[in-house]
SEDO-401005 format. One record per residue (C-alpha): residue in one letter; residue number from 1; x, z, y. Coordinates in nm, 2 decimals. Layout:
N
{residu:A num:NUM east:X up:Z north:Y} .
...
END
This chain:
155
{residu:X num:1 east:6.64 up:3.11 north:10.44} .
{residu:X num:2 east:6.74 up:2.79 north:10.64} .
{residu:X num:3 east:6.66 up:2.80 north:11.01} .
{residu:X num:4 east:6.42 up:2.50 north:10.97} .
{residu:X num:5 east:6.24 up:2.65 north:10.67} .
{residu:X num:6 east:5.88 up:2.77 north:10.72} .
{residu:X num:7 east:5.82 up:3.14 north:10.71} .
{residu:X num:8 east:5.68 up:3.25 north:10.37} .
{residu:X num:9 east:5.31 up:3.29 north:10.36} .
{residu:X num:10 east:5.16 up:3.64 north:10.30} .
{residu:X num:11 east:5.11 up:3.71 north:9.93} .
{residu:X num:12 east:4.73 up:3.73 north:9.99} .
{residu:X num:13 east:4.62 up:3.57 north:10.32} .
{residu:X num:14 east:4.27 up:3.72 north:10.29} .
{residu:X num:15 east:4.41 up:4.08 north:10.25} .
{residu:X num:16 east:4.64 up:4.02 north:10.55} .
{residu:X num:17 east:4.34 up:3.96 north:10.77} .
{residu:X num:18 east:4.13 up:4.26 north:10.65} .
{residu:X num:19 east:4.09 up:4.59 north:10.84} .
{residu:X num:20 east:3.90 up:4.90 north:10.72} .
{residu:X num:21 east:3.78 up:5.17 north:10.96} .
{residu:X num:22 east:3.65 up:5.49 north:10.83} .
{residu:X num:23 east:3.47 up:5.77 north:11.02} .
{residu:X num:24 east:3.40 up:6.09 north:10.84} .
{residu:X num:25 east:3.27 up:6.43 north:10.95} .
{residu:X num:26 east:3.31 up:6.72 north:10.72} .
{residu:X num:27 east:3.23 up:7.09 north:10.73} .
{residu:X num:28 east:3.52 up:7.31 north:10.82} .
{residu:X num:29 east:3.58 up:7.40 north:10.46} .
{residu:X num:30 east:3.90 up:7.34 north:10.25} .
{residu:X num:31 east:3.69 up:7.23 north:9.95} .
{residu:X num:32 east:3.64 up:6.89 north:10.13} .
{residu:X num:33 east:4.00 up:6.81 north:10.18} .
{residu:X num:34 east:4.06 up:6.66 north:9.83} .
{residu:X num:35 east:3.77 up:6.41 north:9.87} .
{residu:X num:36 east:3.89 up:6.29 north:10.21} .
{residu:X num:37 east:4.25 up:6.25 north:10.10} .
{residu:X num:38 east:4.15 up:6.07 north:9.78} .
{residu:X num:39 east:3.92 up:5.83 north:9.97} .
{residu:X num:40 east:4.19 up:5.73 north:10.22} .
{residu:X num:41 east:4.46 up:5.71 north:9.96} .
{residu:X num:42 east:4.25 up:5.48 north:9.74} .
{residu:X num:43 east:4.19 up:5.24 north:10.04} .
{residu:X num:44 east:4.57 up:5.23 north:10.10} .
{residu:X num:45 east:4.62 up:5.15 north:9.73} .
{residu:X num:46 east:4.37 up:4.87 north:9.75} .
{residu:X num:47 east:4.57 up:4.73 north:10.05} .
{residu:X num:48 east:4.88 up:4.74 north:9.83} .
{residu:X num:49 east:5.07 up:5.02 north:10.00} .
{residu:X num:50 east:5.37 up:5.13 north:9.79} .
{residu:X num:51 east:5.30 up:5.40 north:9.53} .
{residu:X num:52 east:5.53 up:5.66 north:9.70} .
{residu:X num:53 east:5.32 up:5.63 north:10.02} .
{residu:X num:54 east:4.99 up:5.66 north:9.84} .
{residu:X num:55 east:5.10 up:5.94 north:9.60} .
{residu:X num:56 east:5.32 up:6.14 north:9.84} .
{residu:X num:57 east:5.32 up:6.06 north:10.21} .
{residu:X num:58 east:4.95 up:6.01 north:10.27} .
{residu:X num:59 east:4.82 up:6.30 north:10.05} .
{residu:X num:60 east:5.07 up:6.56 north:10.17} .
{residu:X num:61 east:5.05 up:6.47 north:10.54} .
{residu:X num:62 east:4.68 up:6.44 north:10.54} .
{residu:X num:63 east:4.62 up:6.76 north:10.35} .
{residu:X num:64 east:4.85 up:6.95 north:10.59} .
{residu:X num:65 east:4.66 up:6.80 north:10.90} .
{residu:X num:66 east:4.32 up:6.89 north:10.75} .
{residu:X num:67 east:4.43 up:7.23 north:10.64} .
{residu:X num:68 east:4.56 up:7.31 north:10.99} .
{residu:X num:69 east:4.24 up:7.19 north:11.15} .
{residu:X num:70 east:4.02 up:7.40 north:10.91} .
{residu:X num:71 east:4.23 up:7.71 north:10.86} .
{residu:X num:72 east:4.41 up:7.76 north:11.19} .
{residu:X num:73 east:4.17 up:7.61 north:11.45} .
{residu:X num:74 east:3.81 up:7.61 north:11.33} .
{residu:X num:75 east:3.82 up:7.93 north:11.13} .
{residu:X num:76 east:3.66 up:8.14 north:11.41} .
{residu:X num:77 east:3.38 up:7.90 north:11.51} .
{residu:X num:78 east:3.02 up:7.89 north:11.42} .
{residu:X num:79 east:2.97 up:7.61 north:11.16} .
{residu:X num:80 east:3.25 up:7.39 north:11.31} .
{residu:X num:81 east:3.31 up:7.04 north:11.19} .
{residu:X num:82 east:3.62 up:6.83 north:11.15} .
{residu:X num:83 east:3.62 up:6.46 north:11.22} .
{residu:X num:84 east:3.85 up:6.22 north:11.04} .
{residu:X num:85 east:3.90 up:5.86 north:11.17} .
{residu:X num:86 east:4.11 up:5.62 north:10.97} .
{residu:X num:87 east:4.21 up:5.27 north:11.07} .
{residu:X num:88 east:4.38 up:5.07 north:10.79} .
{residu:X num:89 east:4.54 up:4.72 north:10.78} .
{residu:X num:90 east:4.79 up:4.58 north:10.53} .
{residu:X num:91 east:5.06 up:4.68 north:10.77} .
{residu:X num:92 east:4.97 up:5.04 north:10.88} .
{residu:X num:93 east:4.75 up:5.34 north:10.85} .
{residu:X num:94 east:4.64 up:5.54 north:11.15} .
{residu:X num:95 east:4.45 up:5.86 north:11.09} .
{residu:X num:96 east:4.31 up:6.09 north:11.35} .
{residu:X num:97 east:4.20 up:6.45 north:11.27} .
{residu:X num:98 east:3.97 up:6.59 north:11.54} .
{residu:X num:99 east:3.89 up:6.96 north:11.54} .
{residu:X num:100 east:3.71 up:7.19 north:11.79} .
{residu:X num:101 east:4.02 up:7.38 north:11.90} .
{residu:X num:102 east:4.18 up:7.39 north:12.24} .
{residu:X num:103 east:4.51 up:7.23 north:12.11} .
{residu:X num:104 east:4.86 up:7.34 north:12.08} .
{residu:X num:105 east:5.21 up:7.24 north:12.20} .
{residu:X num:106 east:5.33 up:6.99 north:11.94} .
{residu:X num:107 east:5.69 up:6.98 north:12.07} .
{residu:X num:108 east:5.70 up:7.37 north:12.07} .
{residu:X num:109 east:5.59 up:7.38 north:11.70} .
{residu:X num:110 east:5.83 up:7.12 north:11.56} .
{residu:X num:111 east:6.12 up:7.34 north:11.48} .
{residu:X num:112 east:6.30 up:7.28 north:11.15} .
{residu:X num:113 east:6.17 up:7.54 north:10.90} .
{residu:X num:114 east:6.48 up:7.49 north:10.69} .
{residu:X num:115 east:6.71 up:7.64 north:10.96} .
{residu:X num:116 east:6.81 up:8.00 north:10.89} .
{residu:X num:117 east:6.64 up:8.13 north:11.20} .
{residu:X num:118 east:6.31 up:7.98 north:11.08} .
{residu:X num:119 east:6.31 up:8.06 north:10.71} .
{residu:X num:120 east:6.08 up:8.37 north:10.75} .
{residu:X num:121 east:5.84 up:8.20 north:10.99} .
{residu:X num:122 east:5.51 up:8.07 north:10.85} .
{residu:X num:123 east:5.44 up:7.83 north:11.14} .
{residu:X num:124 east:5.56 up:7.48 north:11.16} .
{residu:X num:125 east:5.60 up:7.39 north:10.80} .
{residu:X num:126 east:5.30 up:7.16 north:10.78} .
{residu:X num:127 east:5.39 up:6.99 north:11.10} .
{residu:X num:128 east:5.75 up:6.94 north:10.97} .
{residu:X num:129 east:5.61 up:6.78 north:10.66} .
{residu:X num:130 east:5.37 up:6.56 north:10.86} .
{residu:X num:131 east:5.66 up:6.45 north:11.09} .
{residu:X num:132 east:5.89 up:6.38 north:10.79} .
{residu:X num:133 east:5.63 up:6.18 north:10.59} .
{residu:X num:134 east:5.47 up:5.97 north:10.86} .
{residu:X num:135 east:5.62 up:5.73 north:11.10} .
{residu:X num:136 east:5.46 up:5.89 north:11.41} .
{residu:X num:137 east:5.28 up:6.21 north:11.49} .
{residu:X num:138 east:5.09 up:6.27 north:11.82} .
{residu:X num:139 east:4.86 up:6.54 north:11.95} .
{residu:X num:140 east:4.62 up:6.50 north:12.25} .
{residu:X num:141 east:4.29 up:6.64 north:12.37} .
{residu:X num:142 east:3.97 up:6.44 north:12.37} .
{residu:X num:143 east:3.65 up:6.64 north:12.32} .
{residu:X num:144 east:3.86 up:6.87 north:12.10} .
{residu:X num:145 east:4.21 up:6.87 north:11.96} .
{residu:X num:146 east:4.33 up:6.54 north:11.81} .
{residu:X num:147 east:4.62 up:6.49 north:11.58} .
{residu:X num:148 east:4.71 up:6.12 north:11.52} .
{residu:X num:149 east:4.94 up:6.02 north:11.24} .
{residu:X num:150 east:5.07 up:5.66 north:11.19} .
{residu:X num:151 east:5.22 up:5.54 north:10.87} .
{residu:X num:152 east:5.37 up:5.19 north:10.85} .
{residu:X num:153 east:5.38 up:5.01 north:10.52} .
{residu:X num:154 east:5.73 up:5.03 north:10.38} .
{residu:X num:155 east:5.78 up:4.80 north:10.09} .
END
């Protein structure tokens, strides 16, 4: 493109200005994972995210995050809930999973499960997948344990 040429316009200027924010609260039951994953993936499809991201990255990473919150953290509580917040634009998806746990040391859990010394360990495989499939993974505390995943649209 010549230096004086105008930048190309977005394919759909209306879609480029849209933003979807979802807030869900589900019982701490794995039977709800598929519905949440499907809802968020469908919204990403509508925003034109590439098929690989909507069929692989989002479903696998989100399923792992929800499974961890439900099975590892909330399993012992009395009728605990999991909150899911998603913020979506045509450029990125940010998902937060909020559980009722005290938290964990993210850096301490991010070992590579494919290394020989970790092959027999059960811990860390979900976090490894989440880190591999998303552009950013964070954990912090705010009225519970929060895992935030960010996926940038990669065309």
